[in-house]
N, C-alpha and C positions, 0 to 999 in steps of 0.2 A: 504493500500500500504506500502511495506517495501523497504528499501534502498538496493542497490546491495550488495551482501554479499562479504566480504573480506575473511572470513574464513568459510570453509564448515565443516560439522560434521566429515567427513572422515579425513580431514586435521588435525583437533584437535585430533582425536583418534590416528592417526599415529604418530603425534608429541609426544604425551604423552607416547606412548609405546616405542618410540625411544630415549626418554630423561628422563628416570626414576628419576634420582637424582635431576634434575632441576625442574621437573614437579610439585612436591608437593608445593614448594614455589610459583611458578607461578600461580597455580590454586587457592591456598588460597588467594593470592592477587587479583586474578580475581574475586572471589566471594565477597571479601571485597569491591571492586570497584563497582560491580553490585548492591550490597546491598545499598551502599551509594548513588548511582545514583537513585535507585528505591525509597528509603525511607530516604531522607536527614533529618538532624537535629533530630535524634531519642533521646529517653530518655537515652538509653545506647547502646553502640556498641563496641564490643571487638573482634578483629580477630588478634591474635598474628602473626606477620610477621617476616621474615628474621630469625635471630638467635633464636627467641622465638618459632618457629615452633617445634613441638615435645614435648613441655612441657606438664605436666599432665593437664587434663581437656579437655573440648570440644575445637574444632578448631575455633569455633566462637560463639558469643552470642549477641543477638539483642533484644532490647525492644523498640518498635515503636508504635505510635498511627496511623501510616499511612502505611497500607500494600500495596503490589503490586502483587495481585493475577495473576496467580497461583504460582508466584515465592517466594514472601515474604509475610508471614502471619502477620496480625495485632497482636500486643501484644508481648509477650516474645517468643523467639525461640532459640533453641540450635542447632548448626551446627557441623556436622562431615564431613570431606573431605578425600576421598581416591583416589589415582591415580594408585594403583596397578591393575594388570590384574584380580585378584579375587575379584571383586567388591562386589559380594553377601556375601562372607565370611567376608569381612571387615565391611560391613554394619551390619551384625549380631553381630559381636564382639563389635563394637562401640555402638550399641543399648543396648546390655546387660550390658556393663560396665557403660554407662551413666545412665541407670535406677537405678543401684546400688548406684551411686554416687550422685544422685539428690533426694532431699526430695519429698515425694509423693505430698504434697500440692503444690509444685512448678511445678512438672511435669504435674499435672492435669490442670494447667493454661498455659501450654507452648506447643510449637510445636517442634517435633524432625525432623530435616532435614538432610538427607544424600546426599552428592554431589559426583558424579564420572564423570570425563570428558570423559569416554569411551562411545562410541556410544551405544545408546539404540536400534538401528535398525540392528546392525550387529550381526550375529550368531557366537559368539566366544565360544569355548569350555571351556575357563577358566573363563568366567563370565556368568551372567544370560542372558537368552533370555527375550524378552518382557513379555511373559506370566509368566515366573518365577518371574520377578520383580513385576508384578501385584499380584501374589500369596503371595509374601513376604509382600507387603504392606497390603493386606487384613488381613493376619494373625496378623501383629503387631497392626493394628487398632482395631481388635477385642479384644485384650488384655486390652485396655483402660488404658495403662500406661501413655499416654500423651493425651493432648487435641486433637492433630492431629499428623499424621506421613506422611512425604513427601519424595520423592526421586527426585533429579534433576540429570539426566544423561546428556551425551553429546548432545543428541537430544534437551533436554530442555534448556541446556546452549546456544546452537546456537540460539534457538528461543528467549531467553532472550536478547542475544546480539543484536538482530535486533532492539530492542527498544532504544539501547544506542550505536550508532556507535562510540562515543568517546572512550568508553571502548573497543569496538572491535578493534579500531585503536591501542590502547595501547597493547592489546594482540597480534595483528599482528606483532608489532615491537618486542615483547618479544619472539615470535617463528620464527622470520625471514621472515615475509611477508611484503608487502607494499601495500598501497592503492593509488588510483588516486584522486588528487585534495583535499585531506583531511589530516589533521595533528592535533595532540592535542597540547595544550599549553606546556605540559611537554616535548613533543618531540622537539618542537621549542626551548625551553629553554635549553635542553640538547645540542643542536647544538650551540646555541648562547653563552653559558657560556664558551665553550671550544675554541672559536675563538682566534687565536694567541697562543703564547707560555704560559707555566705555569707561574703564577697561574691562575686559572679560574676566570672569571668575576662574579660579584655579582649583585643581583637585584637592589641594591642601585644606580648603575651607570645609569640604564635606568629609574629610578623613581625620580632622583634628579630634583628639580625645577618643579615637576609635582603634587604637593599636591592636587590641585583642580581637576585635571583629575583623580587622584586616588579616590577622594571622589565620583566623578560621576560614575566611573566604579564599585565602591562598591555598589552604589545605584542600578545599573543594576543587579549585581550579587544577591542582596537581593530581587529582584523582584519589587522594587519601580518604576522603569522605564523599558521600553522594547526596547528602541532605543537610541543609543549614537553615535553621530558623533564627531570624534576627528579632529579638524581643525589643519592642518599641511602642511608645504611646502614639507615635506619629507614623502610620503605615506608608504615607506618601513619600517618606524619606528613604525607604528601603532601595528603590530603584535608583534614586539619585546617588546614594552611597555606592552601589555596585558600579554604576556608570563612571563615577569619579575614580573608583579604584582601578577600573580597566584603563581609563585615560592616563593614569599615573604609572602604568606598567611600562617597561622598556619595549621598544618596537618589536623585537623578536618574540618576547613573551606575549605581547598583546596580539600579534597576528596569529600565533598558535592558539589563542583563546577565542577571539571574536568570531572566527568562522564557525564556531560551534556554540555560540552563546546568543540566546534570544530573550527579549523581554516580551512576555505574553500577557495580554490584558483581558482575556476572556476565555471561557470554558470551551467554546467552539475551536479556537486556535489551539488550545491546550490538547484537546483530544486529537486534533489533526497532527500536531507535531509529535506527540508521544507514540504515534503509529510508525514513526521512522525507525529504520534499523540502525542508522548511525547514531552514536551516543552524543547528546547535546547537554548544555547547561541551560536550564529554564529558570528565568527570574519571574516570579509571579507578580503582576501589577494589578491584581484583583484580590478580593477577600478570600483567603484560605484559612478557615477556622478548623483547627484540629479536632474540635469536639463535634463537628458536623460530619455525618456519614458520607455526604457527597464529596466533601473535601478529602476524606480518607480514601475514597475510591480514586480520586484524581491523583493523589500522591502515590498510591499503590500502582496505578497504571504507569506512571512515570518510572517508578522504581523497577518494576518488572521488565520494562523496556531498556533499562540500563542508563536512563537519563539522570543527571544530577539536578537538584532543585534548590533554589533559594527563595524563601518567602518570609514575610513579616507576620508578627502576631503580638498580642498583648503580653506583657511581662507576667511572671508568676508561674506557679505549677512546679512540677518536679524537675530539678536540675538534670541536664542531659548533655553529653559531649557534643551533640549536634545542634545545640542552641547557644546563643551568646547575646549579650546585651548590646544594642546599638545605642551607645551613650550619646548624649547631646554635648556639644562643646560649651564651654563657659563664655561669658562676655569677652574676656580678654583674649581667648583663643580665636574668637571670631574677628575681633579687632586686628589681631596679629595677621590672620589669614588675609584679610582685606588689604592691609598694608603691603603684604607680600605680593598681592595682585596689582600693586601700584596705585591703590586708592590713596587719596590725600588723607593724612593722619587724622585730621579733625573730622572729615567725612566718615572715615572708618570707625572712629570712636562713637559718633552719633548713631550710626546704623547699628553698631553692636549693642549699644544701650537700649535703643528703641526695640530691638528684637528680643532682648532679654535672654539671649543664648538659644533661641529657638530658630532653627534654620528655615522652617516653613514661614515664620513671621518675617525673617530677614528677606526672603525672596519676594514677599508681598511688599515690603518696604522698598526694595530695589525697583519694583514696578510702579512705585508711587501709589500703591493701593493701601487700603486700611489694614491695620494690624489684625482686625477681625475678618474672618472669611466672609465672602459675599452672602452665603446661604444663612448666616446668623443674623442678617440685618433686614431680610425681606419681609413682606407682609405676612408670610406664612411661618415666620420664625417661631412664633409662640406655639403653633401647632407642632412644629418640628421639635420644640423643646419637650413636648409630651412624648414624642417618639424616643428622644434621647433618654428620658426618664424610664421608659419601658425597656429599652435596649434591643429587644427582639421579640417577635411573636409569629405565630403561624395562623394565617387566616382560614385554614381548614379546621381550626379548633374553635368551637362556639364559646368555650370558656375563655380562650385568649381574647376573642373579640369583645367579650363582656368586660374584661379588664381594661381594654382600650376605651370602651365607652365610659367606664367609671372615671378614668383619669382625664379623658378629654371632655367629659360632660356633653358629648354629642353622639348622635347615632353613628354607628360604624360606617355605613354607606356614604354619608356626607363627609366624614372626616378623612376616610381613606382616599377619597377622590382628590383631595388636596395633596395628600402624600404621594399619590401617583404622579402628579405634576412636579412635585419637588424632586422625586427620584430621577426624572428625565433631565434635570438641569446639570450642566457641567460642574464637576467638582463637588457635587452633593455627597454628604456622608451616609445617605440612606439608599440601600439597595434592596432588591426583591428578586428571589429566585424560587420558582415553583411554589409560590404561595407563602414562602417564608420571608419575612421582612427583617432587616437587621440594620442597626446603626453602626457603621465602622468609624474609626477614629474617635472612639468614645471619650477618650481623655480630652482631646481638643474640643469636642462638642460639649463636654461637661463645663468647660470654662467659657466657651463662646455662647452657649445657650443658658447657662446657669442663672444669669440675672433675670430670666423670664420665668423662673420657677419660684413659687411662693409657699407660704405656710400651708395653704389648703392643699397644694400638691403633695407636701410631705405627709399630711394627715392621710391622704388617699393612698399614697405609695405604701404607707404602713399597713393600711387595711388590706390592700390586694396582696402584698408580700406575705403577710401572715396567713392569708387564705390559701395562696398558691403553694407556698413553701412548707406549710404545715399539713398539706393534704396527705392523707394516708395512702400509701402505695398498695393498690389491690392485688398486685402480683403475689404478695405475701399471704394471701388467702389460699394459694395453691400449695400443694406439697413441694418440697425443694426440687425434686426431680422433674417437676412439670412446669417450673417457672419460666423455662426457656420459651415455652409456648404461650406466655401470658397474653401477647398481642392477639394471637389466634382466638383465644378464649375471651377476649374483650376485657381482660383485667389490666387496664391501662389507666394512667393518671388523666384527669380531666384537662389539666393544663399541659401544654407542650414543653418538651425539654428546652426549646429555644426561649420561651418566655421565662421559665424558671431560672435558666442561666443568666438571662438579661436582668432579671430582678436581683439576682445575687450580686451581679456586677454593680448594679445601682447602689445597693446597700454598702458595698465595699467603697465606692466612690464617695458616698455620703460620709462614711466614717473617716476616710483618709484625706478628702479634699472638700471639707464643708465650706471653706471660704469662697469657693466658686459660686455659691448660691447667695452670697451677700448682696 
């Protein structure tokens, strides 16, 4: 099974033909990224990029102990890349010149690879047809100039890209296309670093005070672990941290990583990517709650396929080697990082103190936005505050809906209509999946919406919490050896586990952060 294609063979062919000057640099970098994703940590890898393109010598050279057939051969290979319409002529010229320039003993232990992004299936008068390409290959192989001779055309490039959607995502951006629910760390960092006015932000800002988290993420990138949970009150900072970490890696380490690393922002893309055979690093940019059965299935699906996973979650629970705290920097560390990014010292000091050490608040300040998120100030913020107080609920449960009606003092049908509108807004902390509603970023929401909660809300939350959390579990009416079938026998709690967990979190927030409600 392959993931849904972002780029088709014809799209690549047409873009190359219409962007001749830009195409050579893009395709050379594309091959470099595909080679790095296919055969990381080689003995030698050289693909001159940017200003180095066009210099004498082959366009690429690789020496690896781990091939990736049929695209990358084991051992040494020399690569020539042509984007012009006369692919056959270019291949012949490059072949002849590289034979002359390469010692025979080296050639006989090496593979010659010619790459053209033009379609191998389209009948173009200025390039070879498929049978002509096969004849060219047969003739060159019979000469025994090299250990092997290969051609990678547009058809093969698209097949190659199917193994590495992170590289395909990069190419899509380069040629002006976009994908659904997927992004590379490079793309996220390019957006993140340019937030606010000049100068651009540096990775140090997002890595400050997070040495332990950096060590853990390096273990995952090196293959020592396959799952990492970053404990944080601010789930939106998880992807920013990973993107900054990747941006701060050396070029060789980064290119070995980014071809197999994807930021995934929805379950559809998650299910799509986890079906791939090639192992990837998946960074979840949507809510993954370990206490939820659907989340457990998503994590297990990734684990069974051999994919590594990074995701965020609320602090607390049993300590485990695969989880680490994503600590926030203090005010002075933020100030220092902004100065390192060449911000004026006074401007850096003001921004650091305004944000109070919160990176999410800092990014809003840099965009000249309010310290409070937009969703906490709208006309529906008071209704959203009720959702924050509940935490989570299942609208398939009549008991849950009754709790909502008690706290909101409104009929469920009217109140949930407003919540559906809120859930569709960008950046909102309210999500819904299969009838289960949940407030994410509860810590931030507690402080942002707390001023809209009053004594009457506290009286009501006490009432519903006592009712829901003191409910006797009917499964214990069954003999111990039959309790596994409690659901089948109708011996279940009236209130959903989602509501019970949400209310428990609310009580914890009330006890540990009461000042947010002042």
